[in-house]
N, C-alpha and C positions, 0 to 999 in steps of 0.2 A: 814452332812452325807457323802459328797464326801471325807472329810478328814478321816472319820472312815474307809471307804472302802479302801482308799489308804494305811492306816496302816495295815489293815487285809490282804491285798493281799501279801505283802512280807512274812508274817508269813506262809501262805499257801505254798508259793514257797519254803521257807526254809525247811518246813517239807517234801515236795516232794524231795528236793535235798538230804536230809538225807536218805530218803528211797532208792533213786537210788545209794547212796554211800555205802549201806550195803554190797553188794558183794565185793567192794573194801576193806572195813574194814575187812571183813571175810578173804579175801586173805592175807591182811597184817598181821593179827594176826596168822592165822592157817598155812599159807604157808611160812611166813618170820619170824615173831617174835618168835613163839614157837620153830621152829627148830633151830633158832639162839641161843636162851637161852639154849636149850637142848645140843647143841654142845659145848657151853661154859662150862656147867657142865661136859660133857663127857671128855673135855680136861684135867680135873684133876682126871681122873679115869682110871682104867685098865678094858677095856670093849672089849670083843671079840664077841659080839652079842649073842653067845650061852649061856652065863651066865650073871648074874646080874652085873652091874658096881660096882667096888670096888675103893673107893677113895684112890688115891696114891699121892696127893699133887702135887708138881712140878716135879715129876719123868719124865713125858713125855717131859717136856721142858729141863730138864738136859740131857735126852737121845739124844736130837738133837745135843748137843755139840760134842758128840763122834760118831755121825752117819755119816759115810763117804758118804753114798748115799744122805743124806740131803744136805751136802755141795756141792756134785756134781750137784744136782738139782738146788741149788741156783746159782751156777756158770753158768750152761747152760741157765737158765732163764734170768740172768743179761746180758749175751752176746747177747741173742736173742733180748731183749728189747733195749739195747744200740746201736745195729747195725741196726736192722730192722726199728725202729721208725724214725730215721733221714733219712734213705733212702726212706722210704715210704712217709713221708711228703715232702721231697724234690722233689720226682717224682710227687706227687700230685700237688704241687705248680707249677711245670714246665708245666704240662698239663693244669692247670687252666689258666695260663698266655696265653697259645696258644689258648685255647678256648675263652678267653676273647677278642681276636682280632676280633671277629665277623664273625666266619665261617658260611657258609651255612649249614643248617641241624644241628644247635647247639643242638636242643632238642634230636636228634638221638644220637649224639656223647656223650652227657651228660648221657643219659640212658645206652648206651653201656658201657661206662667207669665205671658207677656205678654198673653194674651187678656183677663184681667180688666181690664186697663187700658183696653182698647178698649170693654168693655161696662159698666164700673163706673158711668159717668155716664149710662147710657141709662135710658129710662123702663121698659123691660122688666125690667131687673135691679132697679130700685127697687120695682116691683110684686112681683117675686119675694121681695125682702127683706121686704116687708110681709106676705107669706104665711108666711115663715119665722118672723118675730118677732111676728106678730099673735096675736089670741086663738085658742086651740086650734091654733096653728101648729106647725111642725116642732120648733122649739126648746122650746116649751111641752110638747109630748108627750114629747120626749127627757128633759127634766128631771123630768116627772111619773113617769117610769119609776123614778127614784131617790128618789121621794117628795118632790120639790121642786115646790110649786105656786106659781109666780110669776105665772101668768096672762099677759096680753098685755104684752110688753115695751114696745110702742109706746103703750100707754095708761098707762104708769107714768112719771111725770115724772123719777124718779131713774134710769131705765134707757133711756129712749127715745133720748137723745143717744148713749148707748154703742153702740146698734145702728148709727148712722150713722158713728161712729168705726171700728167693725169693718168696715163697708163700705168706707171709705176705705183702711184698712190692707190690705184684700183686693185693692185695685188697685195692688199693689206691682210689677207687671210692668215698667212703664216705667223707674222708677229702678233696678230689678234689672238690666235689660239694660245700662244705662249703667254701673252698678258693674262688671258683668262685663267690659265693654269696657275699663274702667280697669284692672282686675286683670290683663288680658291684656297690658297695656303695661308692667307692672313687670318689669324684667330678672330672670331667674332667677339671674344671677350674684350679685345682692345677697343672695338667700336662702342661696346656697351659702356666701358669706362670713360671714353671720350664724351658720350652722350650724358653720362652722369655729371661730368664736369661742365656741362652746358655747351659743348661744341656742336655747331651746326653741321650741315652736309659739307659745306665748303671747307670748314676747319677740319673735319674728319678726313677729307680727301688730302689736304695739304699736310696734316699732322700725323696721319696714320698710314693712309694708302700709299702716297708717293714715297716716303722714306723706306717703307718695307718692300716697295716694288722696284727700288733703284737697281738691285742686281739684275732683275729681269729687263729693265730698261737698258742697262749697260750691255747685256747679252744681245738684245735686239739691235742696238745701235751698231755694234761690231759686225753682226751678221749681215744686216741690210746694207751697211756702208761698203763692205767688201763686195757684195753682190751688185751694188749700183756701179761701182768702178769697173766691173766686168761686163756690164750690159752691152749687148751687141745686136741681137736679133731684131729688136724693135727698130732701131735706127737704120739697119741695113734694109729691112723690108719696106719701111715707110718712105725712105729716100731713094730706094732703088739701088743702094750701094754707093751712092755718090756723096752722102753727107750733106746734101743741099736742102733748101736753097741757101746760097751764100755761106756754106759751111755751118749753118745754124744747127744741124743735127749730126755734125761730124764728131761722133764719140771717139775716144782714144782707141778703143778696141777696133772700131771700124777703120780708123787710119792705119792701124797695124795690118789689118786685113788687106787694105788697098795696097800698101807697100809690098806685102809678101806675096799676094795671090793675083794682084792686078798688074803691078809693076815688076814683079818677080825679083824684088830687091830683098832677098831673105836676110842678108847681113844687117841691113838697116832695120828691118822688121823685128829681128831678134833683139837688137839693141833697144828698140822701143818697148818691147815686151819686158825686158829686164828692168827698165826704168819704171814701168808700171808696177812690177812686183816690188821693187824697192820702195816706191811711194806708198803702196798699200801696207807694207810692213812698218814703215815709219809712222804712218797715220794710226795704225793699230797700236803701236808702242806708245804713242802720245796719249791715246785713249786710256791705256792701262795706267800710265803715270798719273794722269789727271783724275782717274777714277777714285783714288784714295781721298779726294776732297769732296766727293758727292755721292759715292756709293756706300751704302751702309748695310752691313751684314748682321746676322743675329747676335754675334758675340761682341759687336761694337758698343 
């Protein structure tokens, strides 16, 4: 009898687990899988929302090759990712090293530094950023005090993207917390052994900290790269949805939005979205392939 009861109990628990998983499965199918498959179909059609989709094969993908705005969006997005991610992760690691020294009120500083990551992609912060770097904004007034008259950064094609890069760097809190957790896992005995061998602070950092932190660096690189490719709110709010001036803030996701919800060209927008997903998957795969040359785990 005890054996029978022990066998029946997991079955009941399994049934209950499946019941509780029903909302998740419904969300996966209805909110993720069905729209994903629908967008894949629309990528091969000419669809303007007002009429039925008409299959046009690879016309949407051939159109990208001759679309100057498509290439402008690709260029802006790549510059944004390649510049902002190293700066963001470098700044996050620097602050994590400082906080790892055992400051008083560590919990407060950790929460305060993490806050920008929660607010950085919000509309409110993007509006604030527009006020800071806009015409007669806070940055313009501060520089004019030193005799530098740059005007509105957001209306200057050579500076507008820089403001969005600074905004992304400002959201360093999330990778910083992850770096801090990784630093706390490095055994102190390794630093003591390095000091016994005469290693200084720099040598300890390059010989102990960095090698043992490479899995955390790899995780942050993947996470932040995917997030940077999907950035949208900042560019939309700062440029008013235009991607200006002179397409200098035309993020790829913003161009998808323009095609789908401004021009009502849902077929082309779907094709653009699938190209973005394919690019993110390819870049992520390349990161994983290259990781075996620089990421070191405990059993290596």
